[in-house]
C-alpha positions in Angstrom: 34.4 -0.1 -4.5 31.6 1.8 -2.9 28.2 0.1 -2.5 24.9 1.9 -2.9 21.4 0.5 -2.2 18.4 2.5 -3.4 15.7 1.3 -1.0 12.7 3.4 -2.3 10.2 4.8 -1.5 7.6 3.4 -4.0 6.0 5.7 -6.6 9.2 7.9 -6.4 10.8 7.1 -9.8 11.7 3.6 -8.7 10.8 1.7 -11.8 12.4 4.2 -14.1 15.6 4.3 -12.1 15.8 0.5 -12.0 15.2 0.0 -15.7 16.8 3.1 -17.3 19.6 4.1 -14.9 21.1 1.6 -12.5 20.7 -1.4 -14.8 22.1 0.2 -17.9 24.8 2.7 -16.8 28.2 1.6 -18.1 30.0 2.5 -14.9 27.6 0.6 -12.5 27.9 -3.0 -11.5 24.2 -3.5 -10.7 22.9 -6.5 -8.7 19.2 -5.7 -9.5 16.4 -5.1 -9.8 16.3 -4.2 -13.4 14.2 -4.7 -16.6 11.8 -7.6 -16.3 12.3 -7.9 -12.5 15.7 -9.4 -13.1 18.6 -9.7 -10.7 22.3 -10.6 -11.3 21.6 -14.2 -10.6 18.9 -16.5 -9.0 20.4 -16.4 -5.5 20.4 -12.6 -5.4 16.9 -12.7 -6.8 15.7 -14.9 -3.9 17.6 -12.7 -1.4 15.7 -9.6 -2.4 12.3 -11.1 -3.2 12.1 -13.5 -0.2 14.9 -13.4 2.4 15.0 -9.6 2.7 11.3 -9.1 2.2 9.1 -11.8 3.7 11.2 -14.6 5.2 10.6 -15.2 9.0 13.7 -15.4 11.2 14.1 -19.2 11.3 13.9 -19.4 7.5 16.4 -16.6 7.1 18.9 -18.0 9.6 18.7 -21.4 7.8 20.1 -19.6 4.7 22.1 -16.8 6.2 25.6 -18.2 5.8 24.9 -19.3 2.2 23.6 -15.8 1.3 26.5 -14.0 3.0 29.0 -16.2 1.1 27.2 -15.5 -2.2 27.1 -11.8 -1.7 30.8 -11.7 -0.8 31.5 -13.5 -4.1 29.3 -11.0 -6.0 31.2 -8.1 -4.4 34.5 -9.6 -5.5 33.2 -9.9 -9.1 32.2 -6.3 -8.9 35.7 -5.3 -7.8 37.2 -7.1 -10.7 34.7 -5.8 -13.3 36.3 -2.4 -13.9 33.1 -0.6 -12.9 33.2 2.3 -10.5 30.3 1.5 -8.1 28.1 -1.4 -7.1 24.3 -0.8 -6.8 21.1 -2.6 -5.9 17.6 -1.3 -5.9 14.3 -2.4 -4.4 11.5 -0.2 -3.1 10.2 -3.2 -1.2 13.1 -2.7 1.3 11.5 0.5 2.5 7.9 -0.5 2.9 5.5 -3.4 3.2 3.4 -3.5 0.0 1.6 -6.6 1.3 1.0 -7.4 4.9 3.2 -10.5 4.8 6.4 -8.4 4.7 8.8 -8.4 7.6 9.4 -5.4 9.7 11.6 -2.5 8.3 14.2 -2.8 11.0 14.6 -6.5 10.4 15.1 -5.8 6.7 17.8 -3.2 7.5 19.5 -5.4 10.0 19.8 -8.2 7.3 20.9 -5.7 4.6 23.7 -4.4 6.8 24.9 -7.9 7.5 25.0 -8.8 3.8 26.3 -5.5 2.4 28.2 -4.1 5.4 27.5 -1.1 7.6 29.6 1.2 5.3 27.0 0.8 2.6 25.5 4.0 1.2 21.7 4.2 1.3 19.6 6.2 -1.2 16.1 7.0 0.0 13.7 9.3 -1.9 10.8 10.6 0.2 7.6 12.3 -0.8 4.8 14.2 0.8 2.8 11.3 2.4 -0.6 12.5 1.3 0.5 12.6 -2.3 2.5 9.4 -2.0 -0.4 7.4 -0.5 -2.8 8.6 -3.2 -0.4 7.5 -5.9 0.1 4.2 -4.1 -3.6 3.6 -3.9 -3.7 3.8 -7.7 -0.9 1.3 -8.0 -2.6 -0.9 -5.5 -5.8 -1.0 -7.6 -3.5 -1.9 -10.6 -2.2 -4.8 -8.4 -5.6 -6.1 -7.2 -7.0 -3.8 -4.4 -10.8 -4.0 -4.7 -12.2 -0.8 -3.4 -12.4 3.0 -3.3 -9.7 5.3 -1.9 -11.8 5.9 1.3 -11.8 2.1 2.0 -8.1 2.0 1.3 -7.3 4.6 3.9 -9.7 3.1 6.4 -7.9 -0.3 6.1 -4.5 1.4 6.2 -5.5 3.1 9.5 -7.3 0.0 10.9 -4.5 -2.4 10.3 -1.6 -0.1 10.9 0.0 -2.8 13.2 0.8 -4.9 10.2 0.8 -2.7 7.0 3.0 0.1 5.7 1.4 2.8 7.9 4.6 3.3 10.0 6.9 2.8 7.1 6.0 6.3 5.9 7.0 7.9 9.2 10.3 9.2 7.8 11.7 10.3 11.2 11.4 6.7 12.5 12.8 5.3 9.3 15.9 7.6 9.6 16.4 6.5 13.2 16.6 2.9 12.1 18.9 3.6 9.2 21.3 5.4 11.6 21.4 2.3 13.8 22.8 0.1 11.0 24.6 2.5 8.6 26.9 5.5 9.0 24.9 8.7 9.2 27.1 10.3 6.5 26.2 7.5 4.1 22.4 8.0 4.4 21.3 10.0 1.4 17.8 11.5 1.8 16.4 13.0 -1.4 13.1 14.8 -1.9 10.7 13.8 -4.7 9.5 17.4 -4.9 13.0 18.6 -5.8 12.9 16.6 -9.0 9.2 16.7 -10.1 6.5 19.2 -9.4 2.8 18.1 -9.3 1.6 17.1 -12.8 4.9 18.2 -14.4 7.7 16.5 -16.2 11.0 15.7 -14.5 12.9 18.9 -13.6 15.8 19.7 -15.9 18.8 21.9 -15.4 21.2 22.8 -18.2 19.5 20.4 -20.5 20.0 17.5 -18.1 17.5 15.7 -15.8 18.2 17.0 -12.3 17.5 13.7 -10.6 20.0 11.8 -12.8 22.6 14.6 -12.3 22.2 14.4 -8.5 22.5 10.6 -8.5 25.6 10.7 -10.7 27.3 13.2 -8.4 26.4 11.0 -5.4 27.7 7.8 -7.0 30.7 9.5 -8.5 29.9 8.5 -12.1 29.4 10.3 -15.4 26.0 11.5 -16.7 24.7 8.8 -19.0 23.9 9.2 -22.7 20.5 7.6 -22.7 17.6 9.7 -21.3 15.4 8.5 -18.4 12.0 7.3 -19.6 8.9 7.3 -17.6 8.2 3.6 -16.8 5.1 2.2 -15.1 2.7 4.8 -16.5 -0.2 5.5 -14.2 -3.7 4.4 -15.2 -6.2 7.2 -15.7 -8.7 8.0 -12.9 -11.5 6.4 -14.9 -9.6 3.2 -15.5 -8.6 3.0 -11.8 -12.2 3.4 -10.8 -13.5 0.7 -13.2 -10.7 -1.7 -12.3 -11.3 -1.3 -8.6 -14.8 -2.7 -9.2 -13.5 -5.5 -11.5 -11.0 -6.5 -8.8 -14.0 -7.4 -6.5 -15.0 -10.3 -8.8 -11.6 -11.3 -10.2 -9.2 -11.5 -7.3 -5.5 -11.3 -7.8 -2.4 -10.1 -6.0 -3.5 -7.8 -3.2 -7.0 -9.3 -3.4 -5.7 -12.8 -2.7 -6.9 -14.7 0.4 -4.9 -14.6 3.6 -2.9 -17.7 2.9 -1.8 -16.5 -0.5 0.3 -13.5 -1.5 0.8 -10.7 -4.0 3.2 -10.7 -6.9 3.9 -14.4 -6.8 5.8 -14.3 -10.1 8.6 -12.4 -8.3 9.3 -15.6 -6.3 10.1 -17.7 -9.3 13.8 -18.3 -8.7 13.2 -18.9 -5.0 10.6 -21.5 -5.7 12.7 -23.3 -8.3 16.1 -23.1 -6.7 15.4 -23.1 -3.0 12.2 -25.2 -2.8 12.5 -27.2 -6.0 8.9 -26.2 -7.0 8.4 -25.9 -10.7 4.9 -24.4 -11.3 3.3 -24.1 -14.7 3.4 -20.6 -16.2 -0.4 -20.4 -15.9 0.0 -20.8 -12.2 3.2 -18.8 -11.6 2.0 -15.9 -13.8 -1.7 -16.3 -13.1 -2.0 -13.0 -11.3 0.0 -11.1 -14.0 -2.4 -12.6 -16.6 -5.4 -11.5 -14.6 -4.0 -8.0 -13.9 -3.4 -7.4 -17.6 -6.7 -8.8 -18.7 -8.6 -6.6 -16.1 -6.7 -3.5 -17.1 -7.6 -4.0 -20.7 -11.2 -4.6 -19.7 -11.2 -1.5 -17.6 -9.8 0.6 -20.4 -12.4 -0.8 -22.8 -15.3 -0.3 -20.4 -14.2 3.1 -19.1 -17.1 5.5 -19.8 -15.9 8.3 -17.5 -15.1 11.6 -19.2 -11.5 12.6 -19.7 -11.7 15.2 -16.9 -13.0 12.7 -14.4 -11.1 12.7 -11.0 -11.0 10.1 -8.3 -12.7 11.3 -5.1 -9.9 11.6 -2.4 -12.1 13.2 0.2 -12.1 11.5 3.6 -14.3 11.9 6.7 -12.6 14.0 9.4 -12.7 11.1 11.8 -10.2 9.4 9.5 -8.3 12.2 7.9 -7.4 14.0 11.1 -5.6 11.2 12.9 -3.7 10.2 9.8 -2.8 13.8 9.1 -1.6 14.3 12.7 0.4 11.1 12.7 2.5 12.0 9.6 2.8 15.7 10.4 4.2 14.9 13.8 6.9 12.8 12.2 7.7 15.4 9.5 8.0 18.0 12.2 10.6 15.9 14.0 12.4 15.3 10.7 12.4 19.0 9.8 14.6 19.6 12.9 17.5 18.0 11.0 16.4 18.0 7.3 14.8 20.9 5.4 11.4 19.9 4.2 8.9 21.8 2.0 6.1 23.5 3.9 3.4 21.1 2.6 5.1 18.3 4.6 4.0 20.1 7.7 0.4 20.7 6.4 -0.6 17.5 4.7 -3.6 17.5 2.4 -5.5 14.4 3.5 
């Protein structure tokens, strides 16, 4: 049975694919992530949410044999299931949403050990300027307390520890080729499946993205349509919430010794550390996030045509633009890219 791991990137249909494709397709044995941030079982949950994401080396090595044995068992169940392919999906494998994430190469080294070097990788890339703007909006949803200009400033300033290098697609591809067969690395372009401000591209009455993935996985086109999950907040709501985040800290706004999206660690805390927190603690950030979004929507007085200011000073936009264009130019030597990848709009 072929194994496929969709590793991201974020804001590239990830949530929709996880909830409405991988998790529900009748021919797929899906390990997760799916609806409700669910995985096939608590051990696989902990693997993706901690051991392949944030766990330092000593902690990982302490659990490595146990994880390898569990995944081997899961693969055997998949073989016996009558399904055609096995999949897993997590955009956190491709980038560091919070600064406590481990290095991308360390993630891929562990993934290759658990899944095997013959595993097929699915990676959807997007013009970095557009991707980072979209990720800024998501970061405000998840607690970032500031304007876009501050977001880029901090991205550039702390590039040694954040996702700045994760979006250098040429470097990412080099790492993937170290741990997986080149012919099994499937690079897809966001722009092939959705134009700016438009709905998902369709061909012959079918969603092109789903058609491409079904061909890649060797499965039939599903009956259920792909919905648009994780709807973006309006520009006005994003602006209001970015201010609210300054007084009510949660997730990305947490102090250094805390972390973001703590609720995703539930099974790890309960099964590996024997820590059973009250729901108000475990889901405290989720409660704060939803409360603030509702407050931002209620207090949003910006007109419907209001747009976030994405303008940056040249001292900041130029080095970021050069950095990603340099990588895209190298990638374009082996992979055809749209022209806007070589002339980014930062």
